[in-house]
C-alpha positions in Angstrom: 90.3 112.6 82.2 93.3 111.3 83.7 97.1 111.1 85.0 99.6 109.6 82.9 102.2 108.3 85.4 105.1 106.7 83.7 107.0 104.2 86.7 111.0 104.1 86.4 112.3 101.1 87.7 116.7 100.5 87.9 118.8 98.1 89.5 120.9 99.6 92.6 124.6 98.1 92.7 126.0 99.8 95.4 122.8 101.0 98.2 125.6 102.9 99.9 126.6 104.9 97.5 123.0 106.1 96.6 122.2 109.6 97.8 119.2 110.6 96.5 117.4 114.2 97.4 114.0 113.9 97.2 111.9 117.2 97.2 110.3 117.3 100.6 107.2 118.9 99.7 107.0 115.5 97.5 108.1 112.7 99.3 107.4 112.3 103.0 109.9 109.7 103.7 112.0 107.0 101.9 112.6 103.0 102.9 113.1 100.0 101.0 111.1 96.8 100.7 111.9 93.5 99.6 110.4 93.1 96.0 109.1 89.6 96.4 107.0 91.0 99.4 104.5 92.3 96.6 104.0 88.4 95.2 103.0 87.1 98.8 99.7 87.1 100.4 101.5 88.4 103.6 100.5 91.6 104.9 98.5 92.4 102.0 94.3 93.6 102.2 92.6 94.5 99.5 89.2 96.3 99.4 86.8 95.8 96.5 86.1 99.0 94.3 84.0 99.9 90.9 84.7 102.9 88.8 83.1 103.6 85.5 81.2 100.1 85.6 84.0 98.1 86.4 85.0 96.1 89.3 88.7 96.1 90.4 90.8 95.4 93.8 92.3 98.2 95.5 95.7 96.7 97.5 97.5 97.8 100.5 100.7 96.4 101.8 101.8 96.6 105.3 105.5 97.0 105.9 107.6 97.4 109.2 110.8 99.3 109.0 112.1 100.0 112.2 109.5 101.6 114.6 107.6 102.4 111.3 104.7 100.9 109.8 104.2 102.1 105.9 101.3 101.5 104.0 101.7 101.1 100.1 98.5 101.1 98.4 96.2 101.8 95.2 98.8 102.6 92.2 101.7 102.1 93.8 101.0 98.8 95.0 99.8 97.9 91.4 103.0 99.4 89.7 104.9 97.2 92.7 103.2 93.9 92.0 103.7 93.8 88.4 107.3 94.8 88.4 107.7 92.0 90.8 106.0 89.7 88.7 108.1 90.9 85.7 111.7 90.3 87.7 110.5 86.7 89.5 108.4 85.6 86.2 105.4 84.8 88.1 102.0 86.1 89.2 101.4 86.9 92.6 99.9 84.6 95.2 96.6 86.5 95.2 93.8 88.0 92.3 95.3 91.3 91.0 92.1 92.3 89.5 93.4 95.1 88.1 91.3 98.0 87.0 90.9 98.5 82.8 91.5 102.2 83.4 94.7 102.0 84.4 95.9 100.7 80.9 98.4 98.6 80.0 100.8 98.7 83.1 103.8 95.9 81.6 105.4 95.0 78.9 105.9 91.3 79.1 106.3 88.5 77.1 105.1 85.9 79.9 100.9 85.5 79.3 100.7 84.6 82.9 102.1 88.0 84.4 
């Protein structure tokens, strides 16, 4: 009925020592983004969608890195919003309106997140 996605988040203490080897058939490009970006309303747009009788917002974040512009959207954007909310212990500056069929994507003891 759906695909289970298990995000794995870690802390990178030595960025220079990090040398990933992504599968080129699955990963088009790699870039880093300031985590706090996912709590701000800047460079964000949203589309209202409806599925399974539930209205929700599909978020899109535009990020410029060098000469490239990246769009982080849909489930990836939703995961990053939740990660940023947990790390910074505050909700985003916009309405998330997550679809209920995404299930619980955070384990936080803060009821505001």
